[in-house]
C-alpha positions as a printed Julia matrix, in Angstrom:
108×3 Matrix{Float64}:
  -9.14  -31.67  -29.56
 -12.61  -32.4   -28.33
 -15.4   -34.38  -30.15
 -17.29  -31.23  -31.16
 -14.2   -29.68  -32.89
 -13.42  -32.96  -34.65
 -16.99  -33.4   -35.86
 -16.9   -29.76  -37.08
 -13.68  -30.57  -39.0
 -15.32  -33.6   -40.59
 -18.34  -31.52  -41.63
 -16.15  -28.8   -43.11
 -13.79  -31.24  -44.74
 -16.68  -33.23  -46.29
 -18.2   -29.97  -47.55
 -14.86  -28.96  -49.15
 -14.61  -32.38  -50.69
 -18.09  -32.15  -52.19
 -17.34  -28.67  -53.49
 -14.01  -29.96  -54.94
 -12.07  -27.32  -53.02
  -8.72  -28.97  -52.49
  -7.19  -25.77  -51.08
  -9.88  -25.69  -48.32
  -9.32  -29.39  -47.63
  -5.54  -28.87  -47.25
  -6.11  -25.82  -44.98
  -8.54  -27.87  -42.81
  -6.08  -30.72  -42.61
  -3.27  -28.41  -41.62
  -5.46  -26.89  -38.91
  -6.35  -30.36  -37.64
  -2.74  -31.39  -37.7
  -1.73  -28.17  -35.75
  -4.48  -28.87  -33.18
  -3.14  -32.41  -32.68
   0.4   -31.18  -32.4
  -0.63  -28.59  -29.82
  -2.41  -31.32  -27.92
   0.6   -33.66  -28.13
   2.89  -30.91  -26.87
   0.59  -30.21  -23.92
   0.41  -33.86  -23.09
   4.2   -34.14  -23.33
   4.59  -31.16  -20.96
   2.17  -32.74  -18.55
   3.98  -36.09  -18.8
   7.31  -34.38  -18.0
   5.78  -32.62  -14.97
   4.3   -35.85  -13.73
   7.64  -37.59  -14.18
   9.41  -34.9   -12.19
   6.7   -35.18   -9.49
   7.17  -38.96   -9.39
  10.97  -38.54   -9.17
  10.49  -36.26   -6.17
   8.14  -38.68   -4.48
  10.55  -41.52   -5.0
  13.36  -39.44   -3.46
  11.08  -38.74   -0.43
  10.22  -42.41   -0.14
  13.95  -43.33   -0.16
  14.65  -40.67    2.46
  11.92  -42.03    4.71
  13.23  -45.59    4.19
  16.69  -44.34    5.18
  15.34  -42.88    8.39
  13.4   -46.02    9.31
  16.47  -48.15    8.71
  18.23  -46.22   11.5
  15.32  -46.69   13.93
  16.61  -49.95   15.52
  20.02  -48.46   16.05
  18.62  -45.36   17.65
  16.27  -47.43   19.89
  19.27  -49.4    21.07
  21.19  -46.23   21.77
  18.24  -44.84   23.74
  18.09  -48.05   25.77
  21.81  -47.86   26.48
  21.49  -44.28   27.62
  18.63  -45.11   29.89
  20.6   -48.0    31.36
  23.63  -45.71   31.92
  21.36  -43.14   33.55
  20.0   -45.77   35.97
  23.55  -46.94   36.8
  24.66  -43.36   37.47
  21.63  -42.65   39.65
  22.38  -45.84   41.64
  26.03  -44.82   41.94
  25.01  -41.32   43.21
  22.77  -42.89   45.87
  25.69  -45.17   47.0
  28.08  -42.21   47.09
  25.58  -40.18   49.16
  25.24  -43.07   51.62
  28.99  -43.44   51.83
  29.36  -39.71   52.37
  26.74  -39.77   55.1
  28.56  -42.72   56.7
  31.89  -40.92   56.59
  30.37  -37.69   57.97
  28.9   -39.7    60.84
  32.28  -41.21   61.6
  34.02  -37.89   61.57
  31.12  -36.38   63.59
  29.98  -33.61   61.37
């Protein structure tokens, strides 16, 4: 409920009070109560939506944390693979040299 509506309620309620119209006062009070209940319901709905959004964001944060925790392990695995690759390339060069030496001995 906005300020304008509340001030209008106060004016109407005061007018009903001055006129001694208890039925009108009760009706105005019920309308005000209904407006506040509607506003509370809307705020509760918004709060639930925000809570769900926060829960989703927390889950995403945890997922990202989980990925970053594996980062050192993956970096070590990459370093190991690169080391193995260098060793294999060195072995290939040695085997090519050995093959060339054997071919020279045989006379090919």
